[in-house]
C-alpha positions in Angstrom: 0.0 0.0 0.0 2.7 2.5 0.9 4.4 1.9 -2.4 1.1 2.8 -4.1 0.9 6.1 -2.3 4.5 6.9 -3.0 4.1 6.0 -6.6 0.9 8.1 -6.8 2.6 11.2 -5.3 5.6 10.8 -7.5 3.5 10.3 -10.6 1.4 13.3 -9.8 4.4 15.5 -9.3 6.0 14.3 -12.6 2.7 14.8 -14.5 2.4 18.2 -13.0 5.9 19.2 -13.8 5.8 17.8 -17.4 2.3 18.9 -18.3 2.4 22.2 -16.5 5.7 23.4 -17.7 3.7 24.1 -20.9 0.8 25.7 -19.0 0.3 28.9 -17.2 -1.5 29.1 -13.9 -4.8 31.0 -13.8 -3.5 32.5 -10.6 0.0 33.1 -12.1 1.5 36.3 -10.9 3.4 37.0 -14.1 6.6 35.2 -13.2 5.1 31.6 -13.4 4.9 31.2 -9.6 1.7 29.8 -8.2 -0.3 32.1 -5.9 -2.1 29.2 -4.2 -3.2 30.0 -0.7 -2.9 27.1 1.8 -4.0 26.9 5.4 -3.6 23.3 6.5 -5.2 22.5 9.9 -2.9 22.3 12.9 -3.3 18.5 13.3 -1.6 17.9 9.9 1.2 20.4 10.2 4.7 18.9 10.3 6.6 16.3 8.3 5.1 12.9 7.4 6.6 10.0 5.6 7.3 6.3 5.1 10.3 4.8 6.9 13.0 7.5 6.4 11.4 9.1 3.3 9.7 12.5 4.0 6.7 12.6 1.6 4.7 15.6 2.8 5.4 18.6 5.0 2.6 21.0 6.0 3.3 24.4 7.3 0.8 27.1 8.3 0.7 28.4 4.7 2.2 25.8 2.4 2.2 22.1 1.4 5.4 20.5 0.3 5.7 17.1 -1.5 9.2 15.6 -1.3 10.5 18.9 -0.2 9.0 20.9 -3.1 6.6 23.7 -2.3 3.4 23.2 -4.3 2.8 27.0 -4.5 6.3 27.7 -5.6 6.4 25.3 -8.5 7.1 27.3 -11.6 4.6 27.0 -14.4 5.1 29.1 -17.4 3.8 29.3 -20.9 0.5 30.5 -22.4 -1.6 27.4 -23.2 -3.4 26.2 -20.1 -4.2 26.6 -16.5 -3.8 24.9 -13.2 -5.9 25.4 -10.1 -5.5 24.1 -6.6 -8.2 24.0 -3.9 -8.0 22.9 -0.3 -11.0 21.4 1.5 -11.5 20.9 5.2 -14.6 18.7 5.0 -14.5 17.7 8.7 -12.2 18.4 11.6 -10.3 15.2 10.8 -10.1 15.3 6.9 -8.0 17.7 4.8 -8.0 17.5 1.0 -6.1 19.2 -1.8 -7.4 19.0 -5.4 -5.1 19.9 -8.2 -6.8 20.5 -11.6 -5.1 20.9 -14.9 -6.5 22.2 -18.2 -4.3 22.2 -21.3 -5.1 21.9 -25.0 -8.7 20.9 -24.4 -7.7 18.1 -22.0 -8.6 18.1 -18.3 -7.1 16.2 -15.4 -7.5 16.4 -11.7 -6.1 14.6 -8.7 -7.1 14.6 -5.0 -4.8 14.2 -2.1 -6.8 13.3 1.0 -5.4 13.2 4.6 -7.1 11.8 7.7 -6.2 12.8 11.2 -4.3 10.1 13.1 -3.2 10.0 16.7 -0.5 12.6 16.4 2.2 10.0 15.5 0.7 9.2 12.1 -1.8 10.4 9.5 -3.5 8.5 6.7 -3.0 9.7 3.2 -4.6 8.8 -0.1 -4.2 9.8 -3.8 -7.0 9.4 -6.3 -8.0 10.8 -9.6 -11.0 13.2 -9.4 -14.2 11.3 -10.2 -13.0 8.1 -8.4 -14.6 7.0 -5.2 -12.4 7.2 -2.2 -12.6 4.3 0.2 -10.8 3.5 3.5 -8.7 0.9 1.5 -7.2 3.8 -0.5 -5.4 5.3 2.6 -1.9 4.5 3.6 -0.2 5.4 6.9 2.4 8.1 7.0 4.4 8.5 10.2 5.5 11.7 11.9 9.1 12.4 10.9 
């Protein structure tokens, strides 16, 4: 299961970097830097990973995947858009949806995080439109 989550996160990052290097952000500030605003809940803040691999880090105003700030990823070129939305559906679930539009194509992915006991969180990665189940979640330990 953990390999599935790691593969999903890695794949999402690679798709974003390859696809979006040819896109511009609809919230682009002119220099290709994302103006996404994040406000992760306090229970998810910190670093989370598998074994000794840090996968996610949440700060009061940013989300990092494998040490790369989502909002500081550089997306530049004129033919598309990316949008990011965070959702705090309950006091114990936090989600980030990343949507990409380019050349008439659309894709979206959802990262979902469930509150654990403070030593772990559960994390899932699915494509938008898929149904999220408890089996989709993997444990990430506090780093």
